[in-house]
N, C-alpha and C positions, 0 to 999 in steps of 0.2 A: 454670517455663519448660514442662520435659515435662509435668508434670499440664496445665497450659493449652490444651496443644496434645494432649493425649489427651481431653481433653473435644469435641474438634471431630474427633475421629477423626483426626489427624493423629501419624502415629508417628516421633518423631525421637529421637535419641541422645544423650547428653551431647557424643560426641566428634565428630559431624556439627557440631551448634551452633558449639561450638570452631571447628572449621575454618571456617564461612562466615564468622566474626567473624575469624580471622585473613586471609581472603581481603579482609576490607572489606566486605561483602555484609551485614552483621549489626551494627548498632549494638548498644553495650554499656547495661547496665542502669546507670543512676547509683548510685554506692556514698557512703555514709556511712562517715566515718574515726572509729574508733572509740578514737582517741588514740594518742600514741607507742608504735610497739611492737605495737599491738593488733590492726592490720591495719583491716578495714573488711568492712561487710554491705550487701547489698539491701532495702532497708524494704519497696518493693511493686516488683512487676512490671512493666514499662512495656509497657500496649499495645501502642504504636506496634511495640517489638520484637516482639512475639506475633503482630501481623501480619502483619510482615515475614518473618518464619519460618515462617509459614503460608501466605504466596504462593509463596516460595522452596520448601517441600515440594512445593507442588502441583505445579508442572512440574519437578522433579528427581526423574528419575527414575533407579534404578540403572544405571550406567556410561553416562551421558549427559553430556556438556559443560555445566559451569554457565553457561558462557556462553549457550547457547542457552535454558536457563532465565531467566537476566538478562532476554534479551527478551521472552520471553512475558509474565514480571512487569512490564516497562517496559509492554508494549502493553494488559496489563489493569488497570494503575494509571492509564490515561488513559481507560478507558470510565464510560461514566455510572453510579451507583449507583441502585439498587431502593430505594424507602422501605424502611425500615427496615433496611435494610444496612449494615455498616460500609466505609467509602472504603479502598481498598487502597493501604497506604503506599508512594511513589516507590521506588524501588530508586536506590542512589548512581549518581548519573550520568556519575561517571567508568567505574565497572564499565560501564554501559550503554554509553560510547563505545567501551571495550576491544572488546566482544562485537560492535559493531557492525562495527568495521572486522575484526575477523577471521573474521567472515562474509564480509562484503564481497569480500574478498581474495581468499575461495577459490570466490567465485560464478562462474560461465560467463562472466556478461559482463566480468567484470573479466578472466579472463583472456586472455580474447580481445581484448579491447581492448591487453593489454600485449603478445599474440604479434602482434598486427598492426602496431603501433608499432616491434617489433623486427624484422619484414618489410618496413621501408621501404625499409633501402638494401641489400638483399639480391639484388637483382636480379631477371630472370624468374624464377629457382626461388623465390626466397622468398615471392614473388606468387603463383606457383602452389601452394605448401604453405599460404599464408594461405587460399585460395579452398576449397582440400581439408582443411583444417581446421575452419574456419567451418561450410562446408556438411556436416560431420561433426557438429559440436559443438551447431548451432542447427537446434531440431526445428522443422517447422513445427506451427502451432496453431490453435486454433477457436477462435471466438469467440461471444459471442451474439448471436442473430439479434435485430434492432430490435425491441424488444418493442411498438412501434405494429405491425406488423406479424404478430408472435405473436398480439395480442388480436385483430385484427383476423378473422384466420385462426380461432381458437377461437369467435368470435362467429358466425362464418360456417359454422361447422363444418367447417371444410376440412383438410386436410393442415396442420400447424404445421411452421414452418422453425425448428427446435428451434437447430440451429447454423447458422454461418456459416464459410465459410475465412476462416483468417486469415490474415496476412503468410506468404506462404512463406519456405521457408528462403535464398532466391536473393535476395530482397528484404533480408533481415536481412544476408545477406552483403555486399553492395554497399554497405550502411551500414559495416560494421564496418572494409571494404577501403578506404572513401572517409577514415575515420577515422586507418586506418595508414598507407594510399599515397598520401592525398592526393586531394581531387577530383577533379584532374585526370586522374589514372587512372583514377578509375572512370566518369566523364564524365555530361552533363547529363540526357540518357535513361535511363541506370541508375538514376539516381538520382531522377528522375520518379517512375519508378516503383515505386521502393522508397518513399520515401517517401508515394505514393499509398495503396498498399499496407497501410501502416504506419496510413493512416487520417489523417493530418497535417491538422486543421484542416479536415476534411471537402471537402478540394480533392482532383478528379480527376486521373488522370494528363496530361491534355491543359493542364490548368491549371497544373500543375508545370513542365510541359516549357515552356511558354509562357514562364512568370516564370525558368527556370534560365537557357533558352535566351538572352534577352534580357539577361540577368546575362552568361552568357558572351560576347555579342558586343558587351558595352560597352552596350548599349542601356537597360540599368535600372540603378537604384541598385545600389550594390555590395554582395557579402553578406562578413559576417564569419565564414567557415568554421572561423575558429578557434574559435566556439562549439559545433560539432559536436563537435569532442575535448573541448572542455572540460567540454560536458554528459556524453560518456562517461567522465567520470571521479567515478565514484560514492565512493569513498574519500577524497580529497583534500578535498570539502569537509566531511563528517564527522569528520574531521582539525582543519579547522581552524575548527567549529562551535562556537560559545556551547554551555552548557549551555541557555540558554534557548530559542537556535534548535533547538535537537533537541528542546526539550518542543515549540515551535511545529510541525516539521513532522509531529512526533505527529498534534496535535490537528489539522492538516489532514489527514492519511492518514485518519483515524478519522471525521472530519466527512464527506470525501468519500465513505469507504466506504458511510456513510448515505445519501446524497445517491443512488448509485450502485443502492444497494436499492432505493429509492422508485422508481428509472427502469426498473428492472429488471421489480419486482413490479407495475406498470402491465400488463406483458404476461399475466400471470394473473390478469386480470379484477379486480384490488384495485380497488375504487369509486374511480372520479376524483373530483378537487375543483378546484377554482378555482387554490388555493395548489399542489398538485402540476403542475397541467397549468403551471404560471406559472414552475414550478423546472426542470420538463423544458426550456421553452423559451429558460431561460438556458445549458443546457449544450449544445441544438441550436445556439443562437446564435454559441458557441465552436465548436461542431464539435468537441466533446471527449468524445462518448459513446464513440467506438474508442479514445481515450487510456485512459478511464477503465476501459473493459473489459480493457483490454491491462495494466493497474498495479494494478486493486484485486482482491484476491479476499476473498470473506467470510470464511473461513476460512483463514487463509494461515498457511503454515510460518514459522519462523523465518527462513529465509533470504528467502523471498517477504517478510514484513516487514521485512527490513533496505533490501531493494533498493527498493522501494516508498515506505518512510522518507526514504532517499535521494533519489529524485526528486521526493520534494515540496518539499524543500527549495528546489527552483529554481524557476523563472515554467514554467512558466504556472499550477502545480497550486495557489499559494499564492493568485494572484490570483481565480483559479477559484473557491476556498471562500469569500472575503470577497464576492464576486459573489452568490455563493448563500445565503450568510446575511444579506445584506442584503435580499436578498429574501426571505427567511423572516423576518426582521424585519419587512417590509412586510406579510406576510400566514403569521400563523402556523398558521389552521388549516387543517392537513394533515388532518387526520381528521375533519372535519366537515361533512357533504355539506348543500348548501343546502337551506332547508325543513325538515330534518328536525333535531329538538329534543332528539334522543337523544344528539347527539354521537358520541364513541367507538364507545357501544355500538352505534348503529344504525349506523354504519360496518364493523362488527365482523359484524353480523347479514347485512347486506346481501351483504358479501363470502363469505361462508358459503352466505348462499344460492346466489349466482352460483357458488360452485363444486359445490356439491350438483346444480344443475341441468347442469353440464357433465358430471359423471359419470353422472348420470342419462341424457344426449343420446348419450355414449360407451358 
């Protein structure tokens, strides 16, 4: 094992390998018995064991918690394989679940929800403490500008809106307060502003205020506000999920990352094709670009990966993924420009030419 890994420039020790086996992260080689009292031997090194050890070693640095390495290994195992490359084996799913729970229980979002629930019966002082704590922990974030606007600005030689203001901390605090204190304490107006700031389904403040106000007055269909608290619990679903559901959530997350990347790269003058335009249209019909921009990270940390995976276990992300996969099946020529028989080669050349022209213009 050590020699096999050294040939790949992966340095491990016998004690490391044994500790990984004891932790249940590394399978053991098949052994053949030599007869009564004579022990057993390994006839051949199992390639799966070697690949598993190599994957773990890639992500495990000195002083780093193994659970973080397991999450990165799990993410890597779900990615596509280049021609000629070897598929990364799956880590033990039990270890993946333990790592997810461990990371999620330490996340800011989970701690905020737990704090909000504890403040529910603490009167005005508890409410004040909740708003103060949430306001301190929830930092405002910036999001990607609409790629169509970025592209138009680049093509016109105008200033590019690189970033847009994301949800402010006040909006997130209102959502956290609604989870812990109840919707009635927060009010329809504050929630309307919060949901609109989060970009939920592309609806405006006025849209949300009209719907929530009608519900509050009993003029519209009732809203199951329990769903808000239910979706705020990211740890429980991971604990209850089957092994297959965890793998499915990874498939959804990694798939949506690819679709999100195509949507964003449209703003960087990537040649447009009917297949790409159809995928962007599906995302726009769902009003989901702000959601994807909030959830998807191109190079996520283990914590970001864990939170995004937990979110992708619930609607509407799984449903959106299925819709986009159906659209991709209907027209998979993402990198095929009409009337250009060169295929992906012509696509790449046209993109590079557009970027060169942009550089010269600037």
